[in-house]
Each structure stands twice: as structure tokens, then as C-alpha cells.
gemmi code that builds the backbone of each chain (N, CA, C; Angstrom):
import gemmi

chains = {
    "A": [
        ("GLY", (-14.371, 0.109, -13.705), (-12.822, 0.278, -12.964), (-12.655, -0.826, -11.487)),
        ("GLU", (-11.322, -0.265, -11.605), (-10.601, -0.981, -10.390), (-11.412, -0.319, -9.196)),
        ("ASN", (-11.971, -0.911, -8.158), (-12.275, -0.283, -6.775), (-12.321, -1.572, -5.738)),
        ("VAL", (-11.866, -0.783, -4.286), (-12.036, -1.417, -3.193), (-12.673, -0.669, -2.306)),
        ("GLU", (-13.804, -0.840, -1.872), (-14.381, -0.848, -0.384), (-13.931, -0.753, 0.746)),
        ("GLN", (-13.816, -0.293, 1.804), (-13.783, -0.553, 3.437), (-14.126, -0.302, 3.774)),
        ("HIS", (-14.960, -0.895, 4.973), (-15.703, -0.145, 6.163), (-15.712, -0.925, 7.421)),
        ("PRO", (-15.406, -0.270, 8.456), (-15.666, 1.192, 8.858), (-14.401, 1.912, 8.571)),
        ("SER", (-14.593, 2.873, 8.411), (-13.681, 3.896, 8.337), (-12.871, 3.738, 9.763)),
        ("THR", (-13.956, 4.018, 11.011), (-12.942, 3.821, 12.381), (-13.996, 2.719, 12.655)),
        ("LEU", (-12.755, 2.459, 13.929), (-13.508, 1.639, 14.885), (-13.124, 0.901, 16.116)),
        ("SER", (-14.116, 1.228, 17.354), (-13.135, 1.390, 18.258), (-13.675, 0.275, 19.147)),
        ("VAL", (-12.714, -0.784, 19.961), (-13.553, -1.637, 20.622), (-12.653, -1.985, 21.657)),
        ("GLN", (-13.323, -2.861, 22.780), (-12.527, -2.824, 24.106), (-11.706, -3.814, 24.490)),
        ("GLU", (-10.590, -3.832, 24.732), (-9.754, -4.452, 24.853), (-9.891, -6.237, 24.932)),
        ("GLY", (-9.351, -7.088, 24.236), (-10.223, -8.301, 25.171), (-10.943, -8.721, 23.722)),
        ("ASP", (-11.770, -7.976, 22.942), (-12.724, -8.331, 22.241), (-11.935, -8.223, 20.839)),
        ("SER", (-13.379, -8.800, 19.660), (-12.686, -8.800, 18.497), (-13.254, -7.775, 18.001)),
        ("ALA", (-12.379, -7.638, 16.505), (-12.512, -6.412, 15.309), (-12.159, -6.990, 14.303)),
        ("VAL", (-13.271, -6.798, 13.288), (-13.950, -7.315, 12.232), (-13.715, -6.032, 10.692)),
        ("ILE", (-12.996, -5.835, 10.010), (-12.985, -4.561, 9.088), (-13.326, -6.059, 7.906)),
        ("LYS", (-14.034, -5.268, 6.866), (-14.935, -5.629, 5.750), (-14.297, -5.007, 4.677)),
        ("CYS", (-14.212, -5.245, 3.579), (-13.692, -5.429, 1.835), (-14.725, -5.625, 0.867)),
        ("THR", (-14.739, -4.797, -0.151), (-15.599, -5.394, -1.233), (-14.593, -4.637, -1.987)),
        ("TYR", (-14.562, -5.769, -3.810), (-13.791, -5.028, -4.256), (-14.573, -5.808, -5.991)),
        ("SER", (-14.454, -5.263, -7.176), (-14.803, -4.791, -7.927), (-15.108, -6.024, -9.267)),
        ("ASP", (-13.589, -6.266, -8.977), (-13.281, -7.568, -10.790), (-13.372, -8.959, -10.290)),
        ("SER", (-14.086, -9.570, -10.511), (-14.002, -11.018, -10.144), (-13.409, -11.463, -10.584)),
        ("ALA", (-12.346, -11.511, -11.124), (-10.926, -11.995, -11.686), (-9.992, -11.853, -10.719)),
        ("SER", (-10.250, -10.955, -9.825), (-8.910, -10.961, -8.858), (-8.751, -11.755, -7.920)),
        ("ASN", (-7.524, -11.803, -7.660), (-7.131, -13.719, -7.008), (-6.358, -13.042, -6.225)),
        ("TYR", (-6.141, -11.906, -5.247), (-4.663, -12.280, -4.354), (-5.284, -10.819, -3.499)),
        ("PHE", (-5.421, -10.891, -2.395), (-6.084, -9.469, -1.401), (-5.514, -10.210, -0.073)),
        ("PRO", (-4.180, -9.394, -0.190), (-3.645, -9.159, 1.317), (-3.929, -7.549, 2.301)),
        ("TRP", (-3.745, -7.944, 3.586), (-4.435, -6.716, 4.388), (-2.904, -5.975, 5.048)),
        ("TYR", (-2.491, -4.878, 5.193), (-2.096, -4.075, 5.681), (-2.048, -3.408, 7.061)),
        ("LYS", (-1.326, -2.868, 7.815), (-1.382, -2.802, 9.251), (-0.198, -1.232, 9.385)),
        ("GLN", (-0.434, -0.033, 9.665), (0.069, 1.104, 9.321), (-0.034, 1.817, 10.673)),
        ("GLU", (0.982, 1.748, 11.515), (0.866, 2.616, 12.467), (1.548, 4.076, 12.108)),
        ("LEU", (0.909, 4.861, 13.285), (1.365, 6.236, 12.783), (2.769, 6.709, 12.543)),
        ("GLY", (2.978, 7.484, 11.420), (4.321, 7.672, 10.799), (5.256, 6.490, 10.576)),
        ("LYS", (4.394, 5.439, 9.944), (5.489, 4.569, 10.014), (4.808, 3.547, 8.123)),
        ("ARG", (5.712, 2.980, 8.072), (5.425, 2.581, 6.839), (4.505, 1.194, 7.032)),
        ("PRO", (3.058, 0.918, 5.785), (2.671, -0.602, 5.685), (3.024, -1.385, 5.980)),
        ("GLN", (2.452, -2.117, 6.429), (2.936, -3.816, 6.994), (2.326, -4.784, 6.654)),
        ("LEU", (2.687, -5.139, 5.741), (1.660, -6.898, 5.527), (1.641, -8.015, 6.987)),
        ("ILE", (0.081, -8.258, 7.055), (0.292, -8.703, 7.962), (-0.563, -10.042, 7.884)),
        ("ILE", (-1.453, -10.271, 6.756), (-1.935, -11.410, 6.207), (-2.600, -11.556, 4.585)),
        ("ASP", (-2.183, -12.603, 4.484), (-2.803, -12.395, 2.961), (-3.760, -13.504, 2.429)),
        ("ILE", (-4.633, -13.414, 1.491), (-5.358, -14.681, 1.135), (-5.564, -14.883, -0.145)),
        ("ARG", (-5.222, -15.744, -1.395), (-5.346, -15.838, -2.457), (-6.980, -16.815, -2.649)),
        ("SER", (-7.334, -16.864, -4.084), (-8.615, -16.887, -4.665), (-8.907, -18.328, -3.977)),
        ("ASN", (-8.095, -19.456, -4.079), (-8.355, -20.974, -4.332), (-8.333, -21.000, -2.721)),
        ("VAL", (-8.512, -20.245, -1.759), (-8.760, -20.485, -0.560), (-9.813, -19.950, 0.227)),
        ("GLY", (-10.602, -20.154, 1.194), (-11.837, -19.173, 1.539), (-11.582, -18.421, 2.985)),
        ("GLU", (-10.581, -19.408, 3.706), (-10.387, -19.007, 4.899), (-9.403, -19.209, 5.539)),
        ("LYS", (-7.822, -18.044, 6.199), (-6.680, -18.243, 6.246), (-6.282, -17.546, 8.210)),
        ("LYS", (-5.381, -18.112, 8.914), (-5.555, -17.738, 9.906), (-3.699, -17.580, 10.355)),
        ("ASP", (-3.721, -16.970, 11.526), (-2.399, -16.458, 11.577), (-2.691, -15.820, 13.079)),
        ("GLN", (-2.651, -16.907, 14.189), (-2.293, -16.910, 15.761), (-3.717, -15.594, 15.980)),
        ("ARG", (-3.784, -14.467, 16.299), (-5.071, -13.980, 16.988), (-5.590, -13.031, 15.474)),
        ("ILE", (-5.068, -13.338, 14.143), (-5.463, -12.705, 13.102), (-6.326, -13.501, 12.124)),
        ("ALA", (-6.897, -13.601, 11.363), (-7.828, -13.969, 10.454), (-8.433, -13.291, 9.467)),
        ("VAL", (-8.471, -14.306, 7.774), (-9.227, -13.254, 7.107), (-9.782, -14.190, 5.953)),
        ("THR", (-11.389, -13.885, 5.965), (-12.116, -14.672, 5.187), (-12.284, -14.116, 3.541)),
        ("LEU", (-12.841, -14.935, 2.996), (-12.782, -14.779, 1.133), (-14.362, -14.794, 0.861)),
        ("ASN", (-14.861, -14.530, 0.490), (-16.119, -14.946, -0.442), (-16.048, -14.459, -2.039)),
        ("LYS", (-15.612, -15.062, -2.833), (-15.590, -14.824, -4.130), (-16.905, -14.595, -4.855)),
        ("THR", (-17.986, -14.990, -4.505), (-19.106, -15.108, -4.974), (-19.972, -13.531, -4.886)),
        ("ALA", (-19.415, -13.320, -3.589), (-20.221, -12.102, -2.997), (-18.807, -10.694, -3.320)),
        ("LYS", (-18.147, -11.052, -3.907), (-16.455, -10.444, -4.250), (-15.973, -9.942, -2.799)),
        ("HIS", (-16.303, -9.967, -1.711), (-16.096, -9.652, -0.415), (-14.810, -10.305, 0.684)),
        ("PHE", (-14.150, -9.690, 1.022), (-13.189, -10.224, 2.327), (-13.154, -9.577, 3.352)),
        ("SER", (-12.767, -10.274, 4.235), (-12.897, -10.007, 5.566), (-11.523, -10.150, 6.735)),
        ("LEU", (-11.193, -8.857, 7.728), (-10.215, -9.166, 8.784), (-10.391, -9.190, 10.230)),
        ("HIS", (-10.500, -10.493, 10.343), (-11.022, -10.264, 12.176), (-9.633, -10.490, 12.990)),
        ("ILE", (-9.704, -9.658, 13.760), (-8.282, -9.931, 14.792), (-9.513, -10.090, 16.385)),
        ("THR", (-8.656, -11.161, 16.864), (-9.545, -11.513, 18.119), (-8.616, -11.296, 18.987)),
        ("GLU", (-9.416, -11.366, 20.667), (-8.456, -11.271, 21.760), (-7.682, -9.574, 21.754)),
        ("THR", (-8.374, -8.628, 21.216), (-7.458, -7.201, 20.678), (-6.670, -6.798, 21.667)),
        ("GLN", (-5.440, -6.242, 21.428), (-4.376, -5.654, 22.519), (-3.942, -4.202, 21.924)),
        ("PRO", (-3.841, -3.513, 23.009), (-3.615, -2.173, 22.597), (-2.549, -2.062, 21.299)),
        ("GLU", (-1.431, -2.846, 20.871), (-0.619, -2.663, 20.216), (-1.231, -3.658, 18.755)),
        ("ASP", (-2.232, -3.826, 18.669), (-3.504, -3.686, 17.638), (-3.908, -1.717, 17.079)),
        ("SER", (-3.952, -1.265, 18.137), (-4.579, 0.241, 17.586), (-3.814, 0.531, 16.385)),
        ("ALA", (-3.843, 0.948, 15.198), (-3.423, 1.521, 14.154), (-4.603, 1.468, 12.897)),
        ("VAL", (-3.704, 1.588, 11.610), (-4.599, 2.113, 10.389), (-4.674, 0.608, 9.680)),
        ("TYR", (-5.600, 0.170, 9.323), (-5.834, -1.156, 8.556), (-6.265, -0.936, 7.103)),
        ("PHE", (-5.175, -1.491, 6.499), (-5.677, -1.597, 4.728), (-5.739, -2.648, 4.049)),
        ("CYS", (-7.180, -2.713, 3.648), (-7.255, -3.962, 2.366), (-6.750, -3.801, 1.087)),
        ("ALA", (-6.053, -4.650, 0.185), (-5.837, -4.428, -1.134), (-6.301, -5.579, -1.945)),
        ("ALA", (-6.477, -5.219, -3.291), (-6.717, -6.381, -3.625), (-5.901, -6.163, -5.352)),
        ("GLU", (-5.775, -7.710, -5.724), (-4.994, -7.293, -7.349), (-5.570, -7.528, -8.275)),
        ("PHE", (-5.893, -6.694, -8.724), (-6.421, -6.527, -10.799), (-5.711, -7.633, -11.454)),
        ("ARG", (-6.229, -7.145, -12.938), (-5.803, -7.485, -13.694), (-4.571, -7.467, -14.319)),
        ("ASN", (-4.378, -6.237, -14.002), (-2.993, -5.486, -14.229), (-1.690, -6.149, -13.246)),
        ("GLU", (-2.237, -6.713, -12.491), (-1.290, -7.244, -11.851), (-0.672, -6.039, -10.591)),
        ("LYS", (-1.743, -5.253, -10.375), (-0.575, -4.337, -9.150), (-1.998, -3.955, -7.988)),
        ("LEU", (-1.472, -3.847, -6.843), (-3.085, -3.826, -5.826), (-3.494, -2.512, -5.721)),
        ("THR", (-4.868, -2.485, -5.599), (-5.721, -1.079, -5.553), (-5.993, -1.386, -3.907)),
        ("PHE", (-5.810, -0.283, -2.882), (-6.457, -0.199, -1.889), (-7.611, 0.143, -1.294)),
        ("GLY", (-7.940, 0.031, -0.273), (-9.222, 0.291, 0.353), (-8.793, 1.405, 1.206)),
        ("THR", (-10.130, 2.715, 1.598), (-9.363, 3.793, 2.170), (-9.172, 4.209, 3.544)),
        ("GLY", (-8.663, 2.203, 3.995), (-8.168, 2.618, 5.400), (-9.417, 2.305, 6.691)),
        ("THR", (-9.171, 1.667, 7.702), (-9.654, 1.494, 9.117), (-8.334, 1.719, 10.387)),
        ("ARG", (-9.127, 2.847, 11.053), (-8.593, 3.713, 12.063), (-9.526, 2.730, 13.215)),
        ("LEU", (-8.251, 1.807, 13.319), (-8.858, 1.398, 14.686), (-8.155, 1.235, 16.119)),
        ("THR", (-9.235, 1.508, 17.247), (-8.468, 1.615, 18.295), (-9.187, 1.041, 19.605)),
        ("ILE", (-8.030, 0.343, 20.452), (-8.590, -0.706, 21.361), (-8.314, 0.414, 22.508)),
        ("ILE", (-9.415, 0.043, 22.959), (-9.345, 0.860, 24.561), (-9.172, 0.182, 25.829)),
        ("PRO", (-8.613, 0.515, 26.302), (-7.797, 0.028, 27.788), (-9.153, -0.501, 28.709)),
    ],
    "B": [
        ("ASP", (21.103, -4.332, 6.012), (19.186, -4.391, 6.298), (19.456, -4.287, 5.031)),
        ("THR", (18.205, -5.418, 5.253), (17.473, -6.263, 3.577), (16.158, -5.732, 2.967)),
        ("GLY", (16.132, -4.297, 4.000), (14.873, -4.093, 3.519), (14.677, -3.047, 2.160)),
        ("VAL", (13.364, -2.896, 2.206), (13.462, -1.202, 0.875), (13.743, -0.378, 1.535)),
        ("SER", (14.662, 0.784, 0.914), (15.302, 1.772, 1.527), (14.887, 3.350, 0.410)),
        ("GLN", (14.514, 4.320, 1.192), (14.550, 5.116, 0.636), (14.566, 6.715, 0.990)),
        ("ASP", (14.943, 7.113, 0.366), (16.494, 8.531, 0.488), (15.531, 9.680, -0.524)),
        ("PRO", (15.470, 11.065, -0.183), (15.724, 11.042, 1.577), (14.330, 11.087, 2.280)),
        ("ARG", (13.962, 10.955, 3.385), (12.913, 10.580, 4.258), (12.153, 11.760, 4.084)),
        ("HIS", (12.899, 12.956, 4.097), (11.755, 14.227, 4.586), (12.363, 15.084, 3.154)),
        ("LYS", (11.376, 15.838, 2.344), (11.729, 16.762, 1.387), (11.219, 18.196, 1.799)),
        ("ILE", (11.540, 19.588, 1.734), (10.786, 20.310, 1.479), (11.583, 20.926, 0.631)),
        ("THR", (10.442, 21.858, -0.810), (11.007, 22.280, -1.798), (10.026, 23.380, -2.121)),
        ("LYS", (10.547, 24.377, -2.844), (9.414, 25.333, -3.421), (8.589, 24.896, -4.389)),
        ("ARG", (7.620, 26.154, -4.637), (6.976, 25.756, -5.647), (7.599, 26.094, -6.868)),
        ("GLY", (7.628, 24.671, -7.659), (8.203, 25.292, -9.452), (9.252, 24.441, -9.087)),
        ("GLN", (10.362, 24.398, -8.109), (11.419, 23.301, -8.266), (11.069, 21.762, -8.783)),
        ("ASN", (12.139, 21.443, -9.042), (11.846, 20.030, -9.095), (12.838, 19.064, -7.909)),
        ("VAL", (12.073, 17.870, -8.094), (12.698, 16.992, -6.919), (12.803, 15.679, -7.275)),
        ("THR", (13.963, 14.575, -6.858), (14.462, 13.493, -7.154), (14.019, 12.554, -5.803)),
        ("PHE", (13.427, 11.253, -6.048), (13.404, 10.353, -4.725), (13.991, 8.956, -5.465)),
        ("ARG", (14.689, 8.413, -4.420), (15.073, 7.154, -4.795), (14.903, 5.999, -4.125)),
        ("CYS", (14.936, 4.985, -4.558), (14.083, 3.811, -3.666), (15.338, 2.485, -3.882)),
        ("ASP", (15.712, 1.663, -3.380), (16.336, 0.704, -3.180), (15.591, -0.504, -2.753)),
        ("PRO", (15.318, -0.937, -3.933), (14.389, -2.553, -3.615), (15.421, -3.315, -2.779)),
        ("ILE", (14.573, -4.514, -2.349), (14.988, -6.084, -2.050), (15.464, -6.449, -3.462)),
        ("SER", (16.624, -7.045, -2.991), (17.641, -7.047, -4.264), (16.959, -8.228, -4.862)),
        ("GLU", (16.561, -9.030, -4.539), (16.093, -10.343, -4.884), (14.557, -10.182, -5.872)),
        ("HIS", (14.127, -8.850, -5.680), (12.577, -8.655, -5.889), (12.703, -8.116, -7.200)),
        ("ASN", (12.054, -8.751, -8.563), (12.245, -8.174, -9.662), (11.368, -7.140, -9.789)),
        ("ARG", (9.701, -7.023, -8.974), (8.694, -5.787, -8.938), (8.877, -4.576, -8.203)),
        ("LEU", (8.714, -3.838, -9.084), (9.243, -2.214, -7.908), (7.755, -1.482, -8.432)),
        ("TYR", (7.665, -0.605, -7.130), (6.229, -0.502, -7.167), (6.678, 1.348, -6.496)),
        ("TRP", (5.961, 2.199, -7.434), (5.243, 3.347, -6.538), (4.388, 3.846, -6.445)),
        ("TYR", (3.650, 4.292, -4.912), (2.411, 5.045, -4.325), (2.998, 6.317, -3.837)),
        ("ARG", (1.551, 6.761, -3.982), (1.339, 8.299, -3.251), (0.288, 8.082, -2.078)),
        ("GLN", (0.595, 8.843, -0.868), (0.058, 8.180, 0.017), (-0.487, 9.716, 0.954)),
        ("THR", (-1.631, 10.015, 0.800), (-2.150, 11.637, 1.672), (-2.783, 11.084, 2.773)),
        ("LEU", (-2.900, 12.071, 3.634), (-3.066, 11.981, 5.029), (-4.655, 11.526, 5.071)),
        ("GLY", (-4.732, 10.566, 5.713), (-5.641, 9.720, 6.051), (-6.654, 9.055, 4.714)),
        ("GLN", (-5.800, 8.620, 3.487), (-6.091, 7.793, 2.479), (-5.313, 6.621, 2.506)),
        ("GLY", (-6.025, 5.739, 1.840), (-4.910, 4.374, 1.396), (-3.848, 4.882, 0.085)),
        ("PRO", (-2.962, 4.062, -0.071), (-1.562, 4.305, -0.750), (-2.359, 4.506, -2.003)),
        ("GLU", (-2.321, 5.012, -3.001), (-2.886, 5.300, -4.352), (-1.778, 5.062, -5.671)),
        ("PHE", (-1.714, 4.257, -6.649), (-0.607, 3.829, -7.284), (-0.490, 4.951, -8.587)),
        ("LEU", (1.055, 4.655, -8.508), (1.813, 5.704, -9.862), (2.012, 4.985, -10.366)),
        ("THR", (3.361, 3.747, -10.683), (3.793, 3.454, -11.622), (4.419, 2.162, -11.185)),
        ("TYR", (5.158, 1.121, -11.796), (5.662, 0.114, -11.553), (6.459, -0.353, -12.212)),
        ("PHE", (7.256, -1.186, -12.127), (8.316, -1.722, -12.907), (8.489, -3.640, -12.876)),
        ("GLN", (9.138, -4.153, -13.733), (9.151, -5.665, -13.585), (10.400, -5.138, -14.194)),
        ("ASN", (11.771, -5.758, -13.556), (12.912, -5.699, -13.771), (13.326, -4.056, -14.285)),
        ("GLU", (13.409, -3.433, -15.282), (14.075, -2.126, -15.700), (12.450, -1.770, -16.590)),
        ("ALA", (11.683, -2.637, -17.044), (10.757, -2.570, -17.654), (9.689, -1.577, -17.123)),
        ("GLN", (9.506, -0.556, -17.530), (8.177, 0.108, -17.184), (6.425, -0.455, -17.211)),
        ("LEU", (5.977, -1.319, -16.401), (4.723, -1.886, -17.127), (3.623, -0.749, -16.948)),
        ("GLU", (3.803, 0.221, -16.115), (2.036, 0.520, -16.029), (2.230, 2.102, -15.732)),
        ("LYS", (1.755, 3.099, -16.296), (1.916, 4.598, -15.456), (0.510, 4.652, -15.054)),
        ("SER", (-0.030, 5.520, -13.596), (-1.463, 5.808, -13.767), (-1.354, 6.444, -14.017)),
        ("ARG", (-2.824, 6.946, -14.708), (-3.472, 8.133, -16.128), (-3.904, 8.974, -14.567)),
        ("LEU", (-3.260, 9.289, -13.462), (-3.763, 10.364, -12.675), (-2.278, 11.034, -12.534)),
        ("LEU", (-1.162, 10.205, -12.866), (-0.122, 11.245, -13.267), (0.504, 12.128, -14.570)),
        ("SER", (0.694, 13.136, -13.914), (0.629, 13.799, -15.124), (2.350, 13.887, -15.707)),
        ("ASP", (2.371, 14.502, -16.677), (3.582, 14.507, -17.331), (5.006, 15.360, -16.694)),
        ("ARG", (4.550, 15.914, -15.432), (5.506, 16.445, -14.473), (6.294, 14.905, -13.782)),
        ("PHE", (5.805, 13.766, -13.738), (6.175, 12.595, -13.247), (7.154, 11.692, -13.874)),
        ("SER", (8.221, 11.451, -13.375), (8.752, 10.235, -14.087), (9.456, 9.693, -13.337)),
        ("ALA", (9.527, 7.961, -13.777), (10.285, 7.048, -13.313), (10.907, 6.304, -13.878)),
        ("GLU", (12.336, 6.147, -13.067), (13.293, 5.081, -14.496), (13.717, 4.183, -13.291)),
        ("ARG", (14.081, 2.926, -13.531), (15.033, 1.842, -13.021), (15.631, 1.241, -14.100)),
        ("PRO", (16.926, 2.035, -14.311), (17.548, 1.625, -15.350), (18.322, 0.476, -15.259)),
        ("LYS", (18.874, -0.421, -14.184), (19.494, -1.234, -14.511), (18.708, -2.386, -13.530)),
        ("GLY", (17.507, -2.167, -13.580), (16.291, -3.015, -12.744), (17.158, -3.504, -11.283)),
        ("SER", (17.659, -2.673, -10.745), (17.708, -2.431, -9.521), (17.252, -1.095, -8.284)),
        ("PHE", (17.972, -0.258, -8.687), (17.276, 0.653, -7.732), (16.501, 1.827, -8.343)),
        ("SER", (15.487, 2.257, -8.044), (14.435, 3.314, -8.548), (14.677, 4.867, -8.793)),
        ("THR", (14.283, 5.549, -9.212), (14.221, 6.953, -9.083), (13.088, 7.723, -9.394)),
        ("LEU", (12.487, 8.354, -8.929), (10.505, 8.712, -9.351), (11.319, 10.633, -8.912)),
        ("GLU", (11.174, 11.184, -10.520), (11.723, 12.636, -10.156), (9.831, 13.530, -10.819)),
        ("ILE", (9.589, 14.334, -10.143), (8.539, 15.095, -10.208), (9.067, 16.829, -10.815)),
        ("GLN", (9.027, 17.809, -12.007), (9.324, 18.572, -11.926), (8.550, 19.731, -11.693)),
        ("ARG", (8.350, 20.945, -11.598), (7.741, 22.101, -11.124), (6.801, 21.214, -10.536)),
        ("THR", (6.855, 21.471, -9.202), (6.068, 20.818, -8.092), (5.114, 21.854, -7.961)),
        ("GLU", (4.236, 21.505, -7.389), (3.300, 22.267, -7.280), (2.250, 21.887, -5.642)),
        ("GLN", (1.756, 22.574, -4.378), (1.127, 22.503, -3.537), (0.621, 20.918, -3.717)),
        ("GLY", (-0.240, 20.750, -4.398), (-0.875, 19.530, -4.383), (-0.096, 18.349, -4.556)),
        ("ASP", (1.144, 18.381, -4.937), (1.947, 16.670, -5.350), (2.568, 16.820, -3.643)),
        ("SER", (2.251, 17.559, -2.624), (2.498, 17.324, -1.222), (2.231, 16.163, -0.695)),
        ("ALA", (2.555, 14.975, -0.116), (2.529, 13.823, 0.015), (3.412, 12.768, 0.691)),
        ("MET", (3.042, 11.725, 0.884), (4.243, 10.965, 1.301), (4.256, 9.837, -0.016)),
        ("TYR", (5.542, 9.831, -0.256), (5.866, 8.716, -1.492), (6.189, 7.421, -1.027)),
        ("LEU", (5.738, 6.285, -1.572), (6.005, 5.017, -0.857), (6.780, 4.207, -2.295)),
        ("CYS", (7.579, 3.517, -1.601), (8.252, 2.769, -2.966), (7.726, 1.197, -2.609)),
        ("ALA", (7.782, 0.670, -3.010), (7.218, -1.174, -2.616), (8.337, -1.595, -3.456)),
        ("SER", (8.764, -3.415, -3.028), (8.843, -4.122, -4.057), (8.525, -5.345, -3.647)),
        ("SER", (8.360, -6.507, -4.838), (7.907, -7.951, -4.147), (8.723, -8.732, -5.647)),
        ("PRO", (8.821, -10.156, -4.955), (9.099, -10.893, -6.010), (8.498, -11.264, -7.683)),
        ("SER", (7.323, -11.014, -7.117), (6.816, -11.052, -8.704), (4.724, -10.639, -7.904)),
        ("HIS", (4.005, -10.757, -9.023), (2.322, -10.341, -8.704), (1.853, -11.564, -7.913)),
        ("LEU", (0.513, -11.111, -6.984), (0.439, -12.593, -6.149), (1.200, -12.715, -4.808)),
        ("TYR", (2.208, -11.795, -4.678), (2.905, -11.644, -3.515), (2.822, -10.478, -2.365)),
        ("GLY", (2.711, -10.212, -1.293), (2.431, -8.786, -0.706), (3.673, -7.940, -0.991)),
        ("TYR", (3.482, -6.552, -0.996), (4.658, -5.765, -1.203), (5.683, -5.347, -0.189)),
        ("THR", (6.692, -5.447, -0.086), (7.883, -4.843, 1.458), (7.825, -3.512, 0.869)),
        ("PHE", (7.164, -2.123, 1.626), (7.451, -1.058, 1.534), (8.179, -0.478, 2.389)),
        ("GLY", (9.086, 0.438, 1.957), (9.931, 1.226, 2.101), (9.132, 2.669, 3.130)),
        ("SER", (10.022, 3.349, 3.873), (9.636, 4.297, 4.895), (9.071, 5.746, 4.447)),
        ("GLY", (9.017, 5.367, 2.966), (8.468, 6.614, 2.120), (9.290, 8.050, 2.002)),
        ("THR", (9.224, 8.614, 1.753), (9.705, 10.329, 1.447), (8.786, 11.068, 1.586)),
        ("ARG", (8.844, 11.870, 2.465), (7.453, 13.115, 2.695), (8.013, 14.085, 1.926)),
        ("LEU", (7.154, 14.485, 1.237), (7.051, 15.667, -0.170), (6.571, 17.154, 0.950)),
        ("THR", (7.058, 17.951, 1.141), (6.039, 19.279, 0.762), (6.562, 20.421, 0.272)),
        ("VAL", (5.475, 20.679, -0.252), (5.672, 21.943, -1.388), (5.253, 23.140, -0.472)),
        ("VAL", (5.995, 24.046, -0.330), (5.758, 25.415, -0.318), (5.909, 26.245, -0.846)),
    ],
}
model = gemmi.Model(1)
for chain_id, residues in chains.items():
    chain = gemmi.Chain(chain_id)
    for i, (resn, *xyz) in enumerate(residues, 1):
        res = gemmi.Residue()
        res.name, res.seqid = resn, gemmi.SeqId(i, " ")
        for name, pos in zip(("N", "CA", "C"), xyz):
            atom = gemmi.Atom()
            atom.name, atom.element = name, gemmi.Element(name[0])
            atom.pos, atom.b_iso = gemmi.Position(*pos), 0.0
            res.add_atom(atom)
        chain.add_residue(res)
    model.add_chain(chain)
structure = gemmi.Structure()
structure.add_model(model)
structure.setup_entities()
């Protein structure tokens, strides 16, 4: 079935350090992988996405890498800042053209 | 405001009552999705529409749940005979098509007492 696993569930990093969140997915036919950031009490917001024909995508301090052979993708945040503290969700689009979300990673940036 | 709008923001209802939520997507988006989110979990798929056609409904969704998108614009989600387990944040999202990220609304927080 459709499954997305996300690790770790919580992550604390010192301000200025890098954070990495990893996800694996079950269906090799999946071809779209977005990441969402959700601050407390707010809506999930799309921060970056990648399609299966690309191995890596970068947007300022945020990057996503995709390994289709291993069926995993990762979010990398460099030079972390206090405003990066939030819950991050990965997602994958399966054959039925809807997103299945991971269980989330609570990222805390320690000043 | 060109974002996704949801109404109401909060709803408290007694067990057994019916509730209806509304979602207004971004106007040029063909696809509209309903998800449910409970504390500490990721959004869970409920149903989605392409224009006015409901293309899929989650098997987790009981017959008490129904959704419509009558003219391919706004959508409503109705829950009949609410139960305490229905308490959650109900999120609506829209996108121009598949392979594009969703834009979420602010959600409707339902509390069943």
C-alpha cells in the first residue's frame, strides 16, 4: 500500500548547524515529493518539492535530495535559524495522484 | 485574498449532531482535497475532486462523511451524527493538477463534546 516513513520524529540542533530529515516511500512509481513546514496552529506550507527526473534541488538554505533506486528522499536545512523551528512533513504522490504524508519531524533550533 | 479559505475556523458540537464545513479553493485550481489532521500526526487523506467529480474517497471514511463540489468551485464536507473520534483539524487544499504541491487552507478545528 501507500506508505511514507519519516525520521527522526524530533530533532534539536544548535543555531547555525545543519538539519537533515529523511523519508522513505513504498511505491517505486511515485514521482513527486514535496516538503511542508507547519508552525504551531498554522497551515502546512510548501517549502520545496522535487520530481523524479531530478536528483537534487536547492533553494537558498533548503535542499532536497532524491534517491529513486533506494526510494528515499531527504530535506537538508543549512545555517539553521530560530525561525526554522516547526514541524516538517514529507509527502509522496502515488499512482492515485494524491499525496500521502509522513508523520512529521519536530525541529527545534537551540539559540 | 487569493489563498484557500475555510469556514468556520472552529466548531464545537455535541455528539450526534451534524456539521458542515466549507472550502473555497484558489480559483484557477482544478483539484480540491480534504485531509484530516490530529495532534502530532501528518495530514490524512479523506477525499478529492477534479473539478466537480469526486475521484476518490478514503476507505477510512465512514458513510457518515460526505463531500460535494457542485460547480467545481467551492466544496463542502458534512459529517453526520458526529462522534468524539471525529475531533480533529479538517484541512482543505487545492492544486492546479497532480504533480504540483498543494496550497492548504487554515483548517476547521472540530471539537465534539
